[in-house]
C-alpha positions as a printed Julia matrix, in Angstrom:
192×3 Matrix{Float64}:
 337.74  102.07  255.36
 334.58  101.24  257.25
 332.97   97.89  256.57
 330.75   98.09  253.5
 327.81   96.38  255.24
 327.9    98.91  258.08
 327.85  101.75  255.58
 324.94  100.2   253.68
 322.94   99.78  256.91
 323.52  103.42  257.84
 322.43  104.57  254.39
 319.35  102.38  254.52
 318.39  104.03  257.81
 317.91  107.27  255.88
 314.56  105.84  254.76
 313.04  107.57  257.79
 313.34  110.94  256.05
 311.41  109.77  252.99
 308.61  107.96  254.79
 306.4   108.4   257.8
 304.62  111.39  259.29
 305.51  114.55  257.41
 306.02  112.9   254.03
 303.62  115.32  252.35
 303.61  117.2   249.08
 302.53  120.8   249.64
 300.68  122.7   246.91
 302.55  125.25  244.77
 300.64  128.09  246.45
 302.5   127.54  249.74
 305.54  129.84  249.61
 306.94  129.58  253.15
 306.44  127.86  256.5
 307.54  129.37  259.78
 307.55  127.67  263.19
 307.94  129.61  266.44
 308.36  128.05  269.91
 310.41  128.18  273.12
 314.0   126.96  272.77
 314.04  124.86  275.95
 311.74  122.09  277.01
 310.19  123.48  280.2
 306.93  121.77  280.96
 304.99  120.26  278.1
 303.59  123.35  276.39
 306.2   123.43  273.62
 306.9   119.67  273.48
 304.73  119.06  270.39
 306.3   122.0   268.57
 309.81  120.75  269.32
 308.96  117.22  268.17
 307.33  118.65  265.04
 310.5   120.65  264.33
 312.84  117.72  265.01
 310.92  114.79  263.49
 308.42  116.07  260.93
 309.95  119.22  259.39
 312.93  117.31  257.88
 310.47  115.09  256.0
 308.5   118.1   254.79
 311.72  119.75  253.61
 312.85  116.54  251.88
 309.59  116.3   249.94
 309.45  120.08  249.24
 313.09  121.13  248.7
 312.38  124.6   247.3
 310.09  125.6   250.17
 311.76  127.98  252.64
 311.19  126.87  256.22
 312.19  129.13  259.09
 312.37  128.17  262.75
 312.23  130.83  265.44
 313.1   129.72  268.96
 312.55  132.38  271.56
 313.68  132.59  275.2
 310.31  133.27  276.85
 308.82  130.03  278.29
 305.37  131.62  278.42
 305.79  132.91  274.88
 303.77  131.88  271.86
 304.04  128.75  269.78
 302.83  129.25  266.2
 302.95  127.56  262.86
 302.7   130.24  260.17
 301.83  129.3   256.6
 302.5   131.8   253.85
 300.78  131.35  250.51
 300.71  133.21  247.24
 297.22  134.12  246.16
 296.79  133.88  242.43
 295.39  137.08  241.01
 292.35  136.59  238.8
 292.8   137.53  235.14
 290.43  140.42  234.39
 291.8   141.34  231.01
 291.94  139.19  227.91
 295.61  139.91  227.23
 298.07  137.2   228.19
 300.45  137.86  231.06
 303.73  139.53  230.03
 305.9   136.55  231.03
 305.29  133.09  232.3
 307.8   132.12  234.97
 307.86  129.31  237.47
 309.42  131.4   240.24
 307.22  131.86  243.28
 305.67  135.22  243.86
 307.14  137.61  246.39
 306.64  136.47  249.96
 303.98  138.28  251.93
 304.89  139.78  255.28
 301.76  138.44  256.93
 300.99  134.73  257.09
 297.9   133.41  255.36
 297.26  130.86  258.11
 298.45  130.95  261.7
 298.01  127.87  263.86
 298.44  128.01  267.64
 300.54  124.92  268.37
 301.09  125.31  272.1
 300.01  122.15  273.98
 299.41  120.27  270.69
 300.92  116.9   269.81
 303.11  116.83  266.69
 300.58  114.66  264.85
 297.84  117.22  265.57
 300.1   119.98  264.22
 300.69  117.96  261.05
 296.94  117.33  260.64
 296.26  121.06  260.97
 298.96  121.84  258.37
 297.52  119.31  255.92
 293.99  120.63  256.5
 294.93  124.31  256.01
 297.09  123.77  252.92
 295.39  120.84  251.23
 298.67  118.91  251.1
 298.87  115.41  249.66
 300.0   112.74  252.13
 302.47  110.4   250.42
 302.21  106.72  251.28
 305.17  104.43  251.89
 305.85  102.05  248.98
 305.62   98.37  250.0
 309.28   97.68  249.23
 310.44  100.54  251.45
 308.03   99.46  254.21
 309.53   95.97  254.09
 313.04   97.45  254.19
 312.14   99.63  257.18
 310.71   96.57  259.0
 313.94   94.71  258.27
 315.97   97.59  259.74
 313.83   97.58  262.9
 314.27   93.81  263.23
 318.03   94.23  262.83
 318.09   96.91  265.56
 316.18   94.63  267.96
 318.57   91.73  267.3
 321.54   94.07  267.7
 320.29   95.21  271.12
 319.87   91.58  272.28
 323.38   90.76  271.03
 324.77   93.87  272.75
 323.31   92.76  276.1
 324.69   89.22  275.69
 328.19   90.47  274.83
 328.14   92.89  277.78
 327.16   90.07  280.15
 329.93   87.78  278.81
 332.48   90.58  279.11
 331.44   91.34  282.69
 331.67   87.61  283.56
 335.2    87.42  282.13
 336.26   90.54  284.05
 334.83   89.15  287.32
 336.72   85.88  286.81
 339.97   87.77  286.13
 339.5    89.85  289.3
 338.83   86.69  291.36
 341.99   85.09  289.95
 344.05   88.18  290.79
 342.55   88.21  294.28
 343.36   84.5   294.74
 346.96   85.07  293.61
 347.3    87.97  295.98
 348.0    90.51  293.24
 345.27   92.84  294.51
 343.79   93.37  297.95
 340.15   92.67  298.82
 339.44   96.38  299.57
 340.05   97.54  295.99
């Protein structure tokens, strides 16, 4: 069984999915989000779209679990890069009779997006700003306790990297000394 402290640290690192850029609550009218971009990173045209897909979309999905999100990666490097937002438009009530049934299920998805944002050559933060602007999403702030916990995790990672370098240097020093001893004893030749 893995050390309990190691497991706790790994679980605490999952805070990144709850906080940070992309931790937004989308309105109920948004029924689907679709992202389209090139599947390989050639040049910097699709870099923002790829970073948006990799870093920000998981947070959006975490905060909006019922929202379908589709990612289309095409093979044409000169191809388009779009963020499509599908919304349900509430129909105005013209009659005085109540609706036949009140359900919480989203309406049928439209085939055409309500908003299309060209995301080629945009930074992932600009893409997120455009999404929030078009949908009217609520940006969720990080609670102070989780912010402190995230700072503690970052501090731990920095200390771990310093410790890793020190241990590597000590290990290399020990190996060099062992090789010099073997060379002095004549167990290995100087050419090896």
